[in-house]
C-alpha positions in Angstrom: -116.7 215.0 -48.2 -116.4 214.0 -44.6 -118.2 216.0 -42.0 -118.0 214.0 -38.9 -117.5 216.2 -35.9 -117.8 219.4 -37.9 -119.3 221.7 -35.3 -116.8 222.4 -32.5 -118.6 224.9 -30.4 -121.8 226.8 -29.7 -121.1 229.8 -27.7 -122.5 233.1 -26.8 -121.9 236.7 -27.7 -118.9 238.7 -26.6 -117.6 237.7 -23.3 -119.4 234.5 -23.0 -117.6 231.2 -22.9 -117.5 228.8 -25.9 -118.2 225.2 -24.8 -117.1 222.3 -27.0 -119.9 220.0 -28.4 -122.3 220.4 -25.5 -125.5 222.2 -24.6 -124.9 225.4 -22.9 -127.1 228.1 -21.3 -126.6 231.7 -22.1 -128.0 234.8 -23.9 -128.5 235.2 -27.5 -127.0 234.9 -30.1 -125.6 231.5 -30.7 -122.0 231.6 -32.2 -121.1 228.4 -34.1 -117.6 227.4 -35.1 -116.3 224.4 -37.0 -113.2 223.0 -38.7 -112.8 223.6 -42.5 -113.6 220.7 -44.7 -111.3 220.0 -47.7 -113.1 220.4 -50.9 -116.0 222.3 -49.5 -117.2 225.4 -51.2 -119.6 226.3 -48.4 -121.4 225.2 -45.4 -125.1 225.0 -44.5 -126.2 225.5 -40.9 -129.4 223.8 -39.7 -131.3 224.4 -36.5 -134.5 223.7 -34.7 -136.1 223.4 -31.3 -135.6 219.6 -31.2 -132.6 217.6 -32.3 -134.7 215.5 -34.7 -136.3 218.4 -36.7 -133.5 220.6 -38.0 -134.1 222.9 -40.9 -131.5 224.8 -43.0 -131.2 228.5 -42.0 -128.0 229.9 -43.3 -125.4 229.2 -46.0 -121.8 230.1 -45.0 -119.3 230.7 -47.9 -116.0 228.9 -48.3 -113.2 230.2 -46.2 -115.4 231.1 -43.1 -115.5 228.7 -40.2 -117.8 230.6 -37.9 -121.3 232.1 -38.0 -123.7 233.8 -35.6 -127.4 232.9 -35.4 -129.4 235.9 -34.3 -133.0 236.5 -33.5 -133.3 233.6 -31.0 -135.9 234.0 -28.2 -135.9 232.1 -24.9 -135.7 228.3 -25.4 -133.4 225.5 -26.4 -132.0 225.4 -29.9 -130.2 222.6 -31.7 -127.7 223.1 -34.5 -125.8 220.9 -37.0 -124.0 221.7 -40.2 -123.2 220.2 -43.6 -120.5 221.0 -46.1 -121.2 221.2 -49.9 -119.1 221.4 -53.0 -119.3 223.3 -56.3 -121.2 220.6 -58.3 -124.5 221.6 -59.9 -126.5 220.6 -58.0 -124.1 220.6 -55.1 -123.1 217.4 -53.3 -124.0 217.9 -49.6 -122.5 215.9 -46.7 -124.5 214.2 -44.0 -125.3 216.3 -40.9 -122.5 216.9 -38.4 -122.8 216.3 -34.7 -125.5 218.3 -33.0 -124.8 221.1 -30.5 -127.3 223.0 -28.5 -127.8 226.2 -26.6 -130.5 227.2 -24.2 -131.3 230.9 -24.5 -132.1 232.3 -21.0 
């Protein structure tokens, strides 16, 4: 499965702009969107406070290409995603590009 460039945007809540593949500043939550990956049965979103230490936080089922990460306090957060298939155990892609959001 190819995952290059998976994450398209990291925007804010209702009324906030969504900015493509860049770090933005705004209020919580962080809304992530991506392009569907052929053959994927789900997506895993990773996040952390540094780009080099991302941990998985949420699995998103097949058919969905957006998720909202809530509960974020002030600070900068980095996000990436993977796609996985239905194998047991699932095959998981490499991490996507990283996007970030600074919660004001």
